[in-house]
C-alpha positions as CSV (number, residue, x, y, z in Angstrom):
1,X,78.9,53.6,90.8
2,X,82.2,55.4,90.8
3,X,83.0,58.4,88.7
4,X,83.5,56.3,85.8
5,X,80.3,54.7,85.7
6,X,79.1,58.3,86.4
7,X,80.7,59.5,82.8
8,X,79.4,56.8,80.9
9,X,75.9,57.7,81.6
10,X,73.9,60.3,79.9
11,X,71.3,63.1,81.2
12,X,67.9,62.6,81.0
13,X,65.6,64.3,80.7
14,X,63.8,65.5,84.2
15,X,61.1,67.7,85.5
16,X,59.1,67.6,88.9
17,X,60.4,67.4,92.5
18,X,60.2,63.1,92.0
19,X,63.5,63.6,90.0
20,X,65.6,65.1,93.2
21,X,68.2,63.5,94.6
22,X,67.8,63.1,98.4
23,X,70.8,64.4,100.8
24,X,72.1,60.9,100.7
25,X,72.6,60.3,97.4
26,X,73.9,64.0,96.5
27,X,76.9,62.7,100.0
28,X,77.2,59.5,98.0
29,X,77.9,60.5,94.1
30,X,80.0,63.8,95.8
31,X,82.2,61.2,97.0
32,X,82.6,60.6,93.3
33,X,84.1,63.8,92.5
34,X,87.5,65.0,94.4
35,X,87.1,68.6,94.4
36,X,83.1,69.0,93.3
37,X,81.4,70.7,97.0
38,X,77.8,71.0,97.3
39,X,76.6,75.0,97.3
40,X,76.2,76.5,100.6
41,X,72.1,75.8,100.3
42,X,72.4,72.3,99.0
43,X,70.9,73.1,95.9
44,X,74.0,72.6,93.0
45,X,77.1,71.1,92.9
46,X,80.3,73.7,92.2
47,X,83.8,73.3,91.7
48,X,86.7,75.6,90.5
49,X,89.1,74.8,87.9
50,X,92.3,75.9,87.1
51,X,94.8,76.8,84.3
52,X,97.8,78.1,83.3
53,X,96.1,81.0,81.2
54,X,93.3,82.2,79.3
55,X,93.7,80.1,76.6
56,X,93.4,77.3,78.2
57,X,90.6,78.3,80.1
58,X,89.0,79.0,77.0
59,X,89.2,75.9,75.5
60,X,88.1,74.3,79.0
61,X,85.2,76.4,78.4
62,X,84.8,75.4,74.9
63,X,84.9,71.5,75.2
64,X,82.2,71.6,78.6
65,X,79.5,73.4,76.5
66,X,80.1,71.1,73.7
67,X,80.1,68.0,75.8
68,X,77.2,70.0,77.6
69,X,75.2,70.7,74.5
70,X,75.5,67.1,73.5
71,X,74.1,66.6,77.0
72,X,71.0,69.2,76.6
73,X,72.0,70.0,80.2
74,X,74.1,73.2,81.1
75,X,76.2,74.3,83.9
76,X,76.8,78.3,84.9
77,X,80.4,79.4,84.8
78,X,82.1,82.0,85.7
79,X,85.6,82.4,84.0
80,X,88.4,84.3,84.3
81,X,91.8,84.6,83.9
82,X,93.4,80.9,84.6
83,X,90.0,79.5,86.4
84,X,86.9,78.5,85.8
85,X,83.7,77.9,87.8
86,X,81.4,75.7,87.0
87,X,78.2,75.6,89.3
88,X,75.6,72.0,87.7
89,X,72.0,72.6,89.0
90,X,68.6,70.9,87.9
91,X,66.3,73.8,87.2
92,X,63.1,71.4,86.9
93,X,63.8,69.9,89.7
94,X,64.4,72.5,91.9
95,X,67.5,71.5,93.3
96,X,70.3,68.6,92.7
97,X,69.9,65.2,89.9
98,X,71.5,62.5,89.0
99,X,72.5,64.9,85.9
100,X,74.4,67.2,88.1
101,X,76.5,64.7,88.5
102,X,77.2,62.8,85.1
103,X,77.8,65.9,83.5
104,X,80.2,66.5,86.5
105,X,81.3,63.0,86.0
106,X,82.3,63.8,82.5
107,X,84.4,67.0,83.1
108,X,86.8,65.4,84.5
109,X,86.7,62.6,82.2
110,X,87.7,65.6,79.6
111,X,90.3,66.7,82.3
112,X,91.6,63.4,82.7
113,X,92.6,62.5,78.4
């Protein structure tokens, strides 16, 4: 599976630790997503996006928000002038699920347009 494959998939509801990815799966999936990193505790993936100004940052946030609502999987985000940091994790599994990587790949696809 590559990032294009991930970006065409859709999130599925998942609850319980049986849906959490193991370390090998996380490592393999992270290789598909340039610039994304594993948070220090291993429970989330994170990336900081840079933009020319606040207007472009806000446009990005709105596009991510629209996609996240469609997928019913929402990131934590922090934004300021010219940047937005996204953090994906799946609270219902207590770590990372495939949904996090699908949404990260969809964010990358948004930027590729």
